[in-house]
Steps between C-alpha positions, in 0.01 A plus 500: 500500500472782246168663409523349153567151639206530740264606228622223264446237775157636590399503131605136444330383813188667372544323163512156656225569753269564209611203299510215757161592648341528160534138395612269778571137413407199706534129499232279351319294762624152582489286808802561721608192695559552878760246621539388861851357515512431878816521696803565289861583596530744212292821453232453235361796303127443432397482140278805555526783759187673386128421482492559125500204260784458261631295219852389416701341212442123491819302530722779638626633835740776599778403741757714679793330671663580831854607559622600155561822313434430135451223259865517389630477853250242603647239273786436741273481803363183659154663502501495117589133498219425739254697287601317184478164678147578608408611147633169364300296756182695420545493125518878501693738276637854555366713216672829591649709777351847554660774716279628787772730626859599410634202695231230482299299246194272489467188294204433278462128528297264268362219710405152398149462348403253769554761776266785593626847557373493858702176567814645345482819703485297824776266399745776392415717800579203735856492377751667739678651198183684382418849620156494344296332226171614349273460195575706191183705543298636202364854471206600280365835363139590555284530189450863405141578383454629146158679559435859430587611852861450402454642158327814625717561807655825608843578645352587833797336673720787366260791544149463647294818472188343641321532160189283508405444135514136388690394812200568720329196350792280599641639818227739628665833576880507456690693765692813397877443539471122557818450296882505524540871415679421175468855351649646815797257465533579128530874587815407687651252255405259227840342427601181685710370213780394743259255674458144372173331607493122441152363434508141633172375346378394160688644205471851360416608142829691471401663175170646619505868394456623864763252639777481231660833595530394861623137470827420668762403239803282547721687249772237503250255348313754288820597318668161534509189288168308473513165666798593714505583872678829440501621860582155651215506744377148403205621289522528122337798331327620813427845358194596711521239770446123507211251475564251785179312420625392159866560578561727199510868417152533349328674802191556282305238312263603222275197535218523759474735790769361728681834531218748541552515882865595485438754222216661700717520810784656301274764368386609846863528604641678198302557190675790335321821596433818303562320166144511352497142382203418286437131541165487330305443820560770765793697369755358745550520874764649732677290761581621845853567376518654156864401453634185668675179405274190501671161513300187423558183696222262391443191720119469475355324199229246408467279807651751742858561600747308719675620815834403353439726201389790723832466685696503174308808398602677817861397450496637144343828610767549768782404261385745236459794736125529563409747776182325608253239387123487436332179610132463421469135585453272801427151614427492869767245581818569687820433303815539702709498183310792352512687826875459517543614140290814558684584826841469336408680175569841643210641298170650602240234445147643446239227532119484457322423827271268303146479374330248738340761733661355809698624801860420427583525875298180529542339154837599354529576131841444348724656393347817639476357855872439538615701802796659334623861505512523116143365446214744464160350496235704315121467529254628237278802546204636301393832348377608846827418689336192663640157492393300187265225598730235354821626655689332783580708805684475835596756764841337541561320175384756244695827476296735286202526261501650148247525216460148363161451340405582140835641405548615143831394346679341204375185337675292230459601135535869578169534677398605851272317743 
């Protein structure tokens, strides 16, 4: 690997370490059913493989069939006929097929209103033609506080001089050099414009003055005909990415605060540096990378985000050439479909270790706890280089720690928080 490539890779890893530890996302609490199915001739995947509670989409399950390559080729196979026959008997309907690799798909199935998700998982899993079935899990962002600790924060994560000042009231004495050495990296290079970072999260305010210069742009759609899929990728007018929550190209919604989290994460990754933006609040911030391409794949919205949409976001990022993905979300429940999609994406998957303050070696936090070579699990550290009291940890399941508490970054409407 060339020196330039090594530096670019190191810089981007630093970017996502900062972002995913800053605002981890977790599932809202709900009771998880533990099912004892007794002796069964077919392997049954439990509804949960972790100790964390989780929620799922009512009336839906995800199903992967055995012994077939793709949906198109499956139509001539007996397994497809058996699957459709079972759907008919259960009053279920296939909503869509979603690739989890280059050669395999999962089905999102709408089940009958008289059947519970738990019952459907067991019934489908018992079929010899099914490789696995699972709930369509939901994922939720944590609420970000709007108090003055955020509004008066400092970029200690970039460059911590140990200055006491106001920070001494909040964090006692900050530790000199408890940071990611951003100025040292900037002395080497500030340009990573050939790198595409996909933020799989909430949406991004793409016209924020600190983000607009670094937004990834699909030029075929930007200069194409409105309302037409100019590049033939299956998404119409996907100029800055795609909104999988609403299934349109909006990526940012003016109403409410549903996209603050994605905007904040994007700013930590790549708010344009050295541009003296005056936003009327703090005068702008600098991201870890001053010049990078930020792609938006929104799948979190009001009420959370579905596993099926997270998989589609991964597929889109891969298709459109993303180098790596930022994933500040989690749910605690194991999804084999999501694991398979991550493994086969071929992209580096940076994931927040989680905000529950637990040992992930004992209580897994997904997706960061997937034991995959392309997953990097990141814990949050403080001004003093110690673990943040809310952060998850784990000698075997968490890879690294990075500044992740009271991080100043972009906020919608051109502000910082």
